[in-house]
C-alpha positions as CSV (number, residue, x, y, z in Angstrom):
1,M,-11.5,9.4,10.7
2,S,-12.6,6.9,8.1
3,Y,-12.1,3.2,8.5
4,Y,-9.4,3.2,5.8
5,H,-6.4,5.5,5.8
6,K,-6.5,5.5,2.0
7,H,-9.5,4.2,-0.1
8,V,-8.8,3.9,-3.8
9,F,-11.6,3.6,-6.3
10,F,-10.9,2.7,-9.9
11,C,-13.6,3.5,-12.5
12,E,-14.3,0.3,-14.4
13,N,-17.3,1.5,-16.3
14,Q,-18.0,-0.1,-19.7
15,R,-20.1,1.9,-22.0
16,P,-21.6,0.6,-25.3
17,A,-19.2,0.1,-28.1
18,G,-17.7,3.3,-29.5
19,E,-18.3,5.4,-26.4
20,E,-15.4,6.6,-24.4
21,C,-15.1,5.0,-20.9
22,C,-12.4,4.0,-18.4
23,N,-12.7,0.3,-19.1
24,N,-11.6,1.0,-22.8
25,H,-8.2,1.7,-21.1
26,K,-8.0,-1.6,-19.2
27,A,-9.1,-0.2,-15.9
28,K,-9.8,-3.6,-14.4
29,E,-6.3,-4.7,-15.1
30,A,-5.0,-1.5,-13.6
31,R,-7.0,-2.1,-10.4
32,D,-5.8,-5.6,-10.2
33,Y,-2.2,-4.5,-10.7
34,V,-2.4,-1.9,-7.9
35,K,-4.1,-4.3,-5.5
36,T,-1.4,-6.9,-6.1
37,R,1.4,-4.3,-5.7
38,V,0.0,-2.9,-2.5
39,K,-0.1,-6.5,-1.1
40,L,3.4,-7.4,-2.4
41,L,4.9,-4.2,-1.0
42,D,3.2,-4.8,2.3
43,I,2.2,-1.1,2.6
44,S,-1.3,-1.7,3.9
45,T,-0.7,-1.7,7.7
46,E,-2.7,-0.9,10.8
47,Q,-1.3,2.7,10.6
48,N,-1.8,3.0,6.8
49,F,-4.8,0.8,6.1
50,I,-5.3,0.8,2.3
51,R,-8.3,-0.5,0.4
52,I,-8.4,-0.9,-3.5
53,N,-11.9,-1.1,-5.0
54,S,-13.7,-1.2,-8.3
55,A,-16.3,1.5,-9.0
56,G,-19.0,1.9,-11.6
57,C,-19.1,5.1,-13.6
58,L,-17.4,8.0,-11.7
59,G,-18.7,10.4,-14.3
60,R,-15.3,11.6,-15.6
61,C,-14.9,9.4,-18.6
62,D,-13.6,12.3,-20.7
63,L,-10.5,12.3,-18.4
64,G,-10.1,8.6,-18.2
65,P,-9.0,6.3,-17.2
66,V,-9.5,7.7,-13.7
67,L,-9.2,6.7,-10.1
68,V,-9.9,8.6,-6.9
69,I,-8.3,8.3,-3.5
70,Y,-10.2,9.2,-0.4
71,P,-10.2,10.8,2.2
72,E,-8.3,13.4,0.2
73,A,-10.6,13.2,-2.8
74,V,-7.7,13.3,-5.2
75,W,-8.5,12.3,-8.8
76,Y,-5.8,10.8,-11.0
77,T,-5.5,9.6,-14.6
78,Y,-2.8,7.2,-15.7
79,V,-1.4,5.7,-18.9
80,D,0.7,2.8,-17.8
81,Q,2.1,0.8,-14.9
82,A,4.8,3.4,-14.3
83,D,2.1,6.0,-13.6
84,L,0.4,3.5,-11.2
85,D,3.7,2.8,-9.5
86,E,4.3,6.5,-9.0
87,I,0.8,6.8,-7.4
88,I,1.5,3.8,-5.1
89,E,5.0,5.1,-4.1
90,E,4.1,8.8,-3.6
91,H,0.5,9.0,-2.6
92,L,-0.3,5.6,-1.0
93,T,3.1,5.1,0.7
94,H,4.2,8.7,1.5
95,G,1.0,10.7,1.3
96,R,2.3,13.0,-1.4
97,I,0.0,14.0,-4.2
98,V,1.3,13.3,-7.7
99,E,0.6,16.6,-9.3
100,R,1.4,15.6,-12.9
101,L,-1.3,12.8,-12.9
102,K,-3.9,14.8,-11.1
103,V,-7.2,15.7,-12.9
């Protein structure tokens, strides 16, 4: 078993101007939002230890913005905070994959 029950990586890659990348979609702000929500909701516990991290390029910019949750290796895209809230509620809290956001 891994150290974290859920380990979330947000691609925050910034490519040169004009090239598609996750950070063009405010990926850092999305990561900050999820990290804050997980703390406020108090869902990271000893039984459900959750870590939210930044990542460099995850190589899927054409699907971006993207995040990946391990150990399940489930990849998601998102448009807004409502999508992120759904990932928090369903996947991080209840362990249910959000099929509509999966890439």
